[in-house]
C-alpha positions in Angstrom: 16.3 50.4 -59.4 16.3 46.8 -60.7 18.3 45.7 -57.6 15.8 47.3 -55.3 12.9 45.5 -57.0 14.7 42.1 -56.5 15.4 42.8 -52.8 11.8 43.8 -52.3 10.6 40.7 -54.0 12.9 38.5 -51.9 11.7 40.2 -48.7 8.1 39.7 -49.7 8.9 36.0 -50.5 10.5 35.5 -47.1 7.6 37.2 -45.3 5.1 35.1 -47.3 7.0 31.9 -46.4 7.1 32.9 -42.7 3.4 33.6 -42.7 2.6 30.3 -44.5 4.9 28.4 -42.1 3.3 30.2 -39.1 -0.2 29.4 -40.3 0.8 25.7 -40.8 2.5 25.6 -37.4 -0.6 27.1 -35.8 -2.8 24.6 -37.4 -0.6 21.8 -36.3 -0.6 23.1 -32.7 -4.3 23.6 -32.7 -4.8 20.1 -34.1 -2.4 18.6 -31.6 -4.3 20.4 -28.8 -7.6 19.1 -30.0 -6.1 15.6 -30.1 -4.8 16.0 -26.6 -8.1 17.2 -25.2 -10.3 14.7 -27.0 -7.7 11.9 -26.5 -7.6 12.5 -22.8 -11.4 12.2 -22.7 -11.3 9.0 -24.7 -8.5 7.6 -22.4 -10.7 8.3 -19.3 -13.7 6.7 -21.0 -11.7 3.6 -22.0 -10.3 3.3 -18.4 -13.8 3.4 -17.0 -15.0 0.9 -19.6 -12.0 -1.4 -18.8 -12.7 -1.1 -15.0 -16.4 -2.1 -15.5 -15.3 -5.0 -17.7 -13.0 -6.3 -14.9 -15.7 -5.9 -12.3 -18.2 -7.7 -14.5 -15.7 -10.5 -15.0 -15.2 -10.5 -11.1 -11.5 -10.2 -11.4 -9.8 -10.0 -8.0 -9.3 -6.5 -6.7 -5.5 -6.9 -6.5 -5.3 -7.9 -10.2 -7.8 -5.1 -11.1 -5.7 -2.3 -9.7 -2.5 -3.7 -11.4 -4.2 -4.1 -14.9 -5.9 -0.7 -14.7 -2.7 1.0 -13.9 -0.9 -0.7 -16.8 -3.7 0.0 -19.3 -3.8 3.6 -18.3 0.0 4.0 -18.9 -0.3 2.3 -22.3 -3.2 4.5 -23.4 -1.3 7.7 -22.3 1.8 6.6 -24.3 -0.4 6.0 -27.4 -1.9 9.5 -26.9 1.5 11.0 -26.5 2.7 9.4 -29.8 -0.4 10.7 -31.6 0.2 14.3 -30.4 3.9 14.2 -31.3 3.0 12.8 -34.8 0.5 15.6 -35.4 3.1 18.2 -34.5 5.1 17.0 -37.5 7.8 15.2 -35.6 8.5 11.9 -37.4 7.8 9.0 -35.2 10.8 7.1 -36.7 13.1 10.0 -35.9 11.6 10.3 -32.5 12.2 6.6 -31.9 15.7 6.9 -33.2 16.3 9.7 -30.7 15.0 7.5 -27.9 17.2 4.6 -29.1 20.3 6.8 -29.1 19.5 7.7 -25.4 18.7 4.1 -24.6 21.4 3.5 -22.1 20.5 6.6 -20.1 16.8 5.8 -20.3 17.5 2.2 -19.3 19.4 3.2 -16.3 16.7 5.7 -15.3 14.0 3.1 -15.7 15.8 0.1 -14.2 14.2 0.7 -10.8 10.7 0.9 -12.4 11.4 -2.3 -14.4 12.3 -4.0 -11.2 9.1 -2.7 -9.6 7.0 -3.9 -12.6 8.6 -7.4 -12.2 7.9 -7.2 -8.5 4.3 -6.4 -9.1 4.0 -9.5 -11.3 5.6 -11.7 -8.7 3.2 -10.3 -6.0 0.2 -11.1 -8.3 1.4 -14.6 -9.2 2.5 -15.8 -5.7 0.0 -13.6 -3.8 1.7 -13.0 -0.4 -1.0 -10.4 0.1 -4.1 -9.0 -1.6 -6.2 -5.8 -1.5 -7.8 -5.6 2.0 -5.1 -7.4 3.9 -3.2 -5.8 6.8 0.5 -6.4 6.2 3.8 -5.4 7.7 7.1 -5.7 5.7 10.7 -5.7 6.8 11.1 -2.7 4.4 9.3 -0.6 7.1 5.8 -0.4 5.4 2.7 -1.4 7.4 -1.0 -0.9 6.7 -4.1 -2.1 4.9 -3.4 -2.8 1.2 -5.5 -0.4 -0.9 -4.1 -1.1 -4.4 -1.4 -3.1 -6.1 -0.4 -0.8 -8.9 2.0 -1.4 -11.8 4.9 0.0 -9.9 3.7 0.5 -6.3 1.7 -1.1 -3.5 -0.5 1.5 -1.8 -1.0 1.0 1.9 -3.3 2.9 4.3 -2.0 3.1 7.9 -4.0 3.0 11.0 -3.7 6.8 11.4 -5.0 7.3 7.9 -1.7 8.0 6.1 -1.0 6.6 2.6 2.2 4.7 1.9 3.4 4.0 -1.7 5.8 1.1 -1.3 7.8 0.0 -4.4 6.8 -3.4 -5.6 10.4 -4.4 -6.1 11.3 -4.0 -2.4 7.9 -5.5 -1.4 8.5 -8.6 -3.4 12.0 -9.1 -1.9 11.1 -8.1 1.7 9.9 -10.3 4.5 6.1 -9.7 4.6 3.9 -10.5 7.6 0.3 -10.9 6.6 -2.1 -10.5 9.6 -5.2 -11.1 7.5 -4.5 -14.3 5.7 -5.6 -16.6 8.6 -9.2 -16.5 9.9 -8.1 -16.7 13.6 -5.3 -15.2 15.7 -3.9 -15.8 19.1 -3.9 -12.9 21.7 -1.2 -13.2 24.3 -1.3 -11.5 27.7 0.8 -11.4 30.8 -1.0 -10.5 34.1 0.7 -10.0 37.4 -0.2 -10.8 41.0 1.6 -10.2 44.3 3.5 -12.9 46.1 1.3 -14.5 48.7 -1.9 -14.4 46.5 -3.8 -17.7 46.0 -2.8 -18.7 42.5 -5.6 -21.3 42.1 -8.1 -18.5 42.9 -6.5 -16.1 40.5 -6.5 -18.7 37.7 -10.2 -19.4 38.4 -11.0 -15.7 38.2 -9.1 -15.4 34.9 -10.9 -18.4 33.4 -14.2 -16.8 34.4 -13.3 -13.6 32.6 -12.4 -15.6 29.5 -15.6 -17.6 29.6 -17.7 -14.4 29.8 -16.3 -13.0 26.6 -18.2 -14.7 23.7 -15.6 -13.5 21.2 -13.0 -15.8 22.6 -13.0 -19.2 20.9 -13.2 -22.5 22.9 -11.1 -24.3 20.3 -8.2 -24.1 20.6 -8.7 -24.0 24.4 -7.7 -20.9 26.3 -4.3 -21.2 28.0 -3.7 -20.0 31.5 -0.5 -20.9 33.3 2.0 -19.5 35.9 4.5 -17.9 33.5 7.3 -16.6 35.7 8.2 -15.6 39.3 9.7 -12.1 38.7 11.4 -9.8 41.1 8.3 -8.0 42.3 5.4 -10.2 41.0 4.2 -13.5 40.0 3.4 -13.4 36.2 0.5 -15.4 34.7 0.6 -16.1 31.0 -2.8 -16.1 29.2 -3.3 -17.1 25.6 -6.6 -17.1 23.8 -7.8 -17.5 20.2 -10.2 -15.1 18.5 -11.4 -14.4 15.0 -8.9 -12.1 13.2 -11.4 -9.2 13.1 -11.8 -9.3 16.9 -8.1 -9.2 17.7 -7.7 -5.6 18.9 -11.1 -5.4 20.6 -10.3 -8.5 22.7 -6.7 -7.2 23.3 -8.0 -4.0 25.0 -11.2 -5.3 26.5 -9.6 -8.2 28.2 -7.1 -6.0 30.0 -9.8 -3.7 31.2 -11.9 -6.6 32.4 -9.0 -8.1 34.3 -8.1 -4.8 36.0 -11.7 -4.2 37.0 -12.3 -7.8 38.2 -9.0 -8.0 40.1 -9.9 -4.7 41.9 -13.4 -6.0 42.7 -12.1 -9.4 44.0 -9.3 -7.8 46.1 -6.5 -9.3 44.1 -3.5 -7.1 44.4 -1.7 -6.0 41.2 1.9 -5.4 42.1 4.2 -2.6 40.9 8.0 -2.6 40.8 9.5 -1.9 44.2 12.8 -2.2 46.0 13.4 -3.0 49.6 16.5 -1.2 51.0 18.0 -2.4 54.3 20.1 0.1 56.2 23.0 -1.3 58.1 23.2 -0.3 61.8 
């Protein structure tokens, strides 16, 4: 009888401990959830406040996107440590666990560390900035939307988004089409053998003069470029403001085709003359 009483008391003690631990764990989980929700709200608010501060200070857009990305990651890490701490996990023990896995984590993050360093190099030496149209030897091409902490975000002409790692972008050959105010547009127009070259050149100069987007300095270049197999090719080079490049590129070809047809200037096409032996 005495033994049964002791067993019953032990069972009650275990149940009581389990209930007490369960209540404590529930309270910690609830508190951690509250910290997570409220903390996420605070992080978003701080991100917006930091963004407004950068805009008020008129920080360059390229630097803004990089700093906002970095601050957001730091705030999320702080929130994560606060949640872990509230769950009862010792930060020192958690840090020791991370340290013990330092080699594996370092290997996993080596690429991101390289991308972070690449982002700093891009911001310091500024091969491109937000709003520039660039093309890299790594295969990425488009308008720079953001320079984030690890990636450069590009928007292509057909409205696709490219996330190019900063590490590869900082080591790649980058062609920046927006850094200069003016660009040269190159053309090659053809005429048939037997056409009056002086007349054709005069017609081309008239087309160029009629387009007010084409700059007069440097002067337009019109020269006989090559005598090909089926045509005489004329090289035309004109300078325009960078923003007008593609409009002039397409409009000029349309104007030449229309004017050549109107003036009776023959535009040749590839042909082959075959002589049959008798």
